[in-house]
C-alpha positions in Angstrom: -36.4 -12.7 12.6 -33.9 -15.0 10.9 -30.7 -13.5 9.7 -29.6 -13.8 6.1 -26.1 -15.4 6.0 -24.0 -15.5 2.9 -21.7 -18.5 3.4 -18.5 -18.3 1.3 -16.3 -21.3 0.5 -14.3 -22.6 -2.4 -16.1 -24.2 -5.3 -13.9 -24.1 -8.4 -10.8 -23.5 -6.3 -11.2 -27.0 -4.9 -13.7 -28.9 -2.9 -11.4 -30.5 -0.3 -13.4 -28.8 2.5 -16.9 -29.4 1.1 -17.9 -31.7 4.0 -16.9 -29.0 6.5 -18.8 -26.4 4.6 -21.9 -28.7 4.7 -21.6 -29.1 8.5 -21.2 -25.3 9.1 -24.1 -24.5 6.8 -26.3 -27.1 8.6 -25.3 -25.6 11.9 -26.2 -22.0 10.8 -29.5 -23.3 9.4 -30.7 -24.4 12.8 -31.4 -20.7 13.6 -30.9 -18.6 10.5 -31.1 -18.6 6.7 -28.1 -19.5 4.5 -28.5 -17.9 1.1 -25.7 -20.0 -0.4 -26.5 -23.4 1.0 -25.4 -25.0 -2.3 -21.8 -24.3 -1.3 -22.2 -27.3 1.1 -23.7 -29.6 -1.6 -21.3 -32.5 -1.8 -22.5 -33.4 -5.3 -21.9 -29.9 -6.7 -20.5 -30.1 -10.2 -17.5 -27.8 -10.4 -16.7 -28.4 -14.1 -16.6 -25.4 -16.5 -20.2 -24.2 -17.0 -19.9 -21.6 -19.8 -20.1 -17.8 -19.9 -23.9 -17.5 -20.0 -24.4 -19.6 -16.8 -21.4 -17.9 -15.2 -23.1 -14.5 -15.8 -26.2 -15.8 -14.1 -24.2 -17.1 -11.1 -22.5 -13.7 -10.8 -25.8 -11.9 -10.8 -27.4 -14.2 -8.2 -24.4 -14.2 -5.9 -23.9 -10.4 -5.9 -27.7 -10.0 -5.3 -27.4 -12.3 -2.3 -24.4 -10.4 -1.0 -26.3 -7.2 -1.1 -29.2 -8.8 0.8 -27.0 -10.6 3.4 -26.8 -9.5 7.1 -23.4 -11.2 7.4 -20.8 -13.1 5.4 -19.3 -16.1 7.0 -16.4 -17.6 5.0 -14.4 -20.7 5.5 -11.1 -19.6 3.8 -8.7 -22.5 4.3 -8.8 -23.5 0.6 -7.7 -20.5 -1.5 -10.3 -19.3 -3.9 -10.4 -16.3 -6.3 -14.2 -16.3 -6.1 -14.2 -16.1 -2.3 -11.7 -13.2 -2.4 -13.9 -11.4 -4.8 -17.0 -12.0 -2.6 -15.1 -10.6 0.4 -14.2 -7.4 -1.4 -17.8 -7.1 -2.8 -19.2 -7.6 0.7 -16.8 -4.9 2.2 -17.9 -2.5 -0.5 -21.5 -2.9 0.5 -20.9 -2.8 4.2 -21.7 -6.5 4.9 -20.0 -7.7 8.1 -17.4 -10.4 7.2 -16.2 -13.2 9.5 -13.5 -15.4 8.1 -12.5 -18.8 9.5 -9.4 -20.8 8.5 -7.6 -23.8 9.8 -4.3 -22.4 11.0 -2.6 -25.8 10.7 -3.3 -26.0 7.0 -2.8 -22.5 5.6 -1.9 -18.9 6.2 -4.3 -16.3 5.0 -3.3 -13.5 2.6 -2.0 -10.3 4.2 -4.8 -8.6 2.1 -7.2 -10.2 4.5 -5.4 -10.3 7.8 -4.1 -6.8 7.3 -7.5 -5.3 6.6 -9.2 -4.4 9.9 -12.7 -4.7 8.2 -12.4 -8.5 8.3 -13.0 -10.4 11.5 -10.5 -13.3 11.4 -11.1 -16.5 13.3 -8.3 -19.0 13.1 -9.0 -22.5 14.4 -7.3 -25.9 14.8 -10.4 -28.0 15.5 -13.7 -27.7 13.7 -15.5 -27.7 17.0 -14.0 -24.3 17.8 -16.0 -22.7 14.9 -19.5 -23.3 16.3 -19.5 -21.2 19.5 -17.9 -18.3 17.5 -20.7 -18.6 14.9 -23.3 -18.4 17.8 -21.7 -15.2 19.1 -21.6 -13.7 15.6 -25.3 -14.4 14.9 -26.5 -13.4 18.3 -24.6 -10.0 17.9 -26.5 -9.1 14.7 
């Protein structure tokens, strides 16, 4: 049975890593379901959407988080939304695996100091994929 993966990556915080998100999502989709595949959409419009649509996004994302078997986040680009998703996932007992490019950033101590989060620093994108295989096979 396919696992449900909540992929977290920056949207309004910046789309500098959108192509990387797309590649990671496509890799996961080879074996499992990504609930948030839109995070890898290179044409995603990040302009202000308005309170009503924001409320719908919040409801959908939190519902997906409660359904997820695992959260896989690419956290190189700082994002308030991703930080919120991580705390929400922790509250609901969703396993969280966080990737970041150690040559470009340093994660917040609120993440690295929390033993709940599985932290996976990398330098080359190719390092991510075998770790994702291990994560998904272990579920």
